Phi, psi and omega in degrees: 000129181279155182287146180284157171264165181297326180291335179283343186239017176296125180281338183240120184268341178265149184272126178263116184214161177218162174280155182302332182276355177298157181269166175299323177301314178302315182297314180298320180294314182291324178293321178294313181298320182274356182053052180227162185259007180204161175220135177278142178255113187235130182282178183298337179271002179083015181265131179288124178264333182178190178222143176243126183241169176303320179297319177300318179300319181287311188277330185254348180242293183299312183294339179255007178054040176281149179281114183294337180277347182242352182265127178281145179300328180297336181282340185231356182291163170275116182280148177044062182293156174297128179243157179231151176282158184296338181274004177298133177291146181303316181297325177292321178295318179294323177299316176301316180298316180296311185291329184251358177074029178264159171238351182220136177228117175297142177256122183230133180288167178300332179278359178091007179281131179280120185259336182158194179230127175271127180248153177303334177295338181283345183274141175281155179305322181295325179286325176295318178300318179296320179293319178297317178299319179294320178296318178296320177298316178301317179298318179295318179296315179298320177296319181293326181277347173082000000 
């Protein structure tokens, strides 16, 4: 059985997004309603400006005691997030997440169309295991090369 691509295993087919001027309160409400851990920030021209995640809410809003009803998502979002193409293998996406400390990766086509967000929750345990093994192998190679 061949390994799945990220586009084949998206648990959520609709795109959860907000405009940059939306508030943190808006983001928390839409993320709760959609039962997701991130929201893409897309401007009026359809261009992705960033991503806002649960981690961003904790570290950039709550921990700094910002008012969620007055703080714009553009002020605390992760700008220009790392994106992956839809044909990326799940284990490769999980490896990127492990190595860079991400939990969400926007999926964007070669034509620039935003297709969704791949979350670590979308990966099966076997694919996570394969990615961890690959990360450990990378560490061993880096150690051997000095």
